[in-house]
C-alpha positions as CSV (number, residue, x, y, z in Angstrom):
1,M,177.6,-66.6,-56.5
2,I,178.5,-69.3,-59.0
3,K,176.4,-72.4,-58.8
4,K,178.4,-75.6,-58.4
5,T,177.6,-78.8,-60.3
6,M,176.7,-81.9,-58.4
7,V,180.2,-83.3,-59.4
8,E,181.9,-80.2,-58.0
9,Q,179.9,-80.4,-54.8
10,Q,180.7,-84.1,-54.4
11,S,184.4,-83.4,-55.0
12,A,184.4,-80.7,-52.4
13,L,182.7,-83.0,-49.9
14,D,185.2,-85.7,-50.6
15,E,188.0,-83.3,-49.9
16,V,186.4,-82.3,-46.6
17,D,186.0,-86.0,-45.7
18,E,189.7,-86.6,-46.4
19,F,190.7,-83.7,-44.3
20,I,188.6,-84.9,-41.4
21,E,190.1,-88.4,-41.6
22,Q,193.6,-86.9,-41.4
23,Y,192.9,-85.0,-38.2
24,V,190.4,-87.3,-36.5
25,G,192.8,-87.6,-33.6
26,D,193.0,-83.8,-33.1
27,P,189.5,-82.5,-32.6
28,L,190.6,-79.0,-31.6
29,L,192.6,-78.6,-34.9
30,L,189.7,-80.0,-36.9
31,S,187.2,-77.6,-35.1
32,A,189.4,-74.6,-35.7
33,A,189.7,-75.4,-39.4
34,L,185.9,-75.6,-39.6
35,I,185.5,-72.3,-37.8
36,V,187.9,-70.6,-40.2
37,A,186.0,-72.0,-43.2
38,A,182.6,-71.0,-41.8
39,K,184.0,-67.5,-41.0
40,K,185.1,-67.1,-44.6
41,I,181.8,-68.2,-46.0
42,Y,179.9,-65.8,-43.7
43,Q,182.2,-62.9,-44.6
44,D,181.8,-63.6,-48.3
45,N,178.0,-63.8,-48.1
46,L,177.1,-61.5,-45.2
47,G,179.9,-59.0,-44.8
48,V,182.4,-58.4,-42.0
49,K,180.0,-56.7,-39.5
50,E,177.3,-59.3,-39.7
51,T,179.9,-62.1,-39.4
52,K,181.4,-60.5,-36.3
53,T,177.9,-60.3,-34.8
54,M,177.1,-63.9,-35.6
55,L,180.4,-65.3,-34.3
56,E,179.9,-63.3,-31.1
57,L,176.4,-64.7,-30.7
58,F,177.7,-68.2,-31.3
59,A,180.5,-67.7,-28.8
60,N,178.0,-66.5,-26.2
61,D,175.7,-69.5,-26.8
62,A,172.9,-67.3,-28.1
63,E,170.2,-68.6,-30.5
64,V,170.5,-67.1,-33.9
65,S,167.9,-66.7,-36.6
66,Y,168.9,-64.8,-39.7
67,A,166.7,-63.8,-42.7
68,R,168.5,-63.0,-45.9
69,V,167.1,-59.9,-47.6
70,T,167.2,-59.6,-51.4
71,V,167.0,-56.2,-52.9
72,H,165.4,-56.0,-56.3
């Protein structure tokens, strides 16, 4: 994964803030967009199977703890 600079991180956060402001009157659309973004992040970092499990657990209101394992 490529590390982002502070400027790049702030720029991304600014874009998210702008998006939120555009759709503040439509919380369901805003929530759906955030879920799609989270799903992509999980898939890119954890894989499809683990993402499916996590989203099912969230949907079923289960508490989740996840330890990332690094293979050396």
